[in-house]
N, C-alpha and C positions, 0 to 999 in steps of 0.2 A: 824598643819594639821586641816583643817576645817571639820565640820560635813558634809558639802555639798560634799566634795571630797570623804569622806568615803561612803556616800549614793550612789555616782555615781558608785562605784565598784559593788554594788548589781545589778544595771541595766545591766551592761556589762555582768555579769555572767548569766543572764537569756537568754540563747541562746538554742533553741530547736533542731537545725539541721533539719528543716522541709524537706529539700531536701533529706537528708539521710533517714528520716522516710518514705517519700512518695515513693522514688525510690529504697530503699534498697541497695544503692551503697556503697561498701566498697573500691572501686578502687580510690576514690578521697578524702578520709578523709584527713583533714589538717595535714601537717607534724609537727612533734614535735621536738623541739630543743634538741640537744645532751647535755649530762652533761658537755662537754667541753666548752659550750657557757654560762654556769652559771657565776654569779659574783664570783670573787675571794673572799676568806675569809680573815679576818684580816684587818689591817689598810690600806692596799693597794686596798681594794675592789673598791673604788671610785677614783682611781688615773687616770692620763691621762692629758696631756696638754690641757687646756681649754682656749677659747677666752673670752674676756670681754663681759659681757651681753650687748645686744642691747636695745635701747629704746623700750618700748612696742608698738606693732603695730599688728593689726589683721592679721592672715594668710589667704591666699585664695587658695593655692595649695601645695600639698605634693608629692615629688618624691622619690622613692627608686629604683635606677637603678638595683641593684643586683637581685631584684625579679620583675622587669618590672612594678612597680606601678607608676602611674601618675594620681593622683586623685584630684578633687576639694575638698575644705573643707567647710563644713557648720558650723555655730555656734550652739552649743548645750547648752541648759539651763537645768533647773530642772522642773519636773512636780509637780503636787499638792501634791504628796506623798514624795517629796524630792529626787526622783530618777532621774537619767539623762535621758533626751530625746535622744534616739538613732536615727541615720539616718533612713530614711524611709526603710522599709523592702524590697521594690521592687527596691531600688537603689543599685545594686551590685557594682557600680563604685564610690560610694561616701563614704567618711569618714567625721568625725565630730570632731571639737575641742571644749573642754569645756571652754566656754568663761567666766565662773566665776573664772577661775584660771589664771595662768601665760600665756602670749602669747608666742608662740615658739620663742626662741631667747632672750627673756627678762629674768631677774633674777627670779629664781624659777623653778618649775617643771611643764611644760606644758603637757597636756594630750590629746591624740588623739585616738578615737575609730573608729573601722570599723567592719562591719560584716565579718565573716569567710565564710558564705554561706547564701543562702536563698532558697526558694522553686524551683528556677530555676537552682541552681548550685553554684559553688564556687564564692566567692565575693572578694572584694578589698584586704582584709588582709588574704586571704586563705594561702598565702605562708610565713607569718610572721615567722613561725617556722624554716625556712631554713636560716634566716639571720645569719651572722657570725660577730664576734667581728671585729671592724674596718670598716665594711660596712658604706657607706655614706647615709645620709638622708638629703634631701634638702626641705626647706619650703619657698615658695615665700610669701612675706608679702605686706600689703597694702602700705607701705612707699617706695616700690621699691627695698627693699633689699631682698636677699635670705640668710636665715640662714642655715648654713651647720653643720650637726651633725655627730658624729662618734658613732657607736653602741658599747656599753660597754659590754652588755650581753643580752641573750634571755633566759627566764625561763618560766616554767609552774607552776602555782599556783592553788591549789584546791579551789573551790568556797567557801567551808565551813571553810577555814583556810587561807584567803587572807591576805598577810602581808602589811597592809595599810601604815605603816610608811616607810617600805622599798621601796614601789612603789611610793608613793606620796610625801614623805618627801623632804624638800628643803635642799640642801647642800651648799648654798652660791654661786652657779654658775647657769648658764642657762642649764637646762636639759630638756629632752623630754622623754615621755613614749608613746609607741604605744601599744594598748590593743585590743585583740580580744578573741574569745572563743576557747577553746581547752581542753586539759587535759583528753582525752578519751571521748567516746560517749556512751550513753545509750538510747535505744529506748523509755524507760519509762520517763526519766528525762532530756534528751538532753545532752549537753556538761557538763562535770563535773568541769570545771575550766576555767582558762584564760591563754593565752599566752601573755607575756609582753616583749617588747623590750625596753631596757634601753639605752639611748644615751645622749651625752653632746655636747654642742656647741664648735666647733673647729675653726670657722671662718664665714665670711659673704662676700657677693659681691653684686654689683649693676648691 
């Protein structure tokens, strides 16, 4: 696990929920995953039939049919402090892929981040917490292939105790992590943690 990926987590956790602060809305706070969607414990936690990894190719679009997400993907790097550059705050419809890590579908753990909300309301990953095990995630790539992933789990992790190895660690196959803010909300400090969807590659198509 690289220091770059660890630093990236810090940037994702810095989410203030400006929309909730300004409008005082409690009707559209992001949904939280149930305990039933957490990773299984023990040796079978990372089980599931997986496809062989694809050659590396940059992604350009991500779709999650279950929650009606269809978003372009921008490349995300690191700023001068070593934290991830997040998508522009005014782009509710845009997610970003950490281009310093694995490409979605290639060997390793690819990381995609999206805002849960902004000053105007819910954003692209607002519904991440309602994903269920087995839901499909599709990533269109520059080489003309679409990598298809199955959701393994959806969990909430507190910002001050984020499990870096669990989220970012490589397990010898092609995996994907979708990350947004969640874990409860405070008007003083913003969101208290992150919602993370875990998925692995099950196939591809052209």
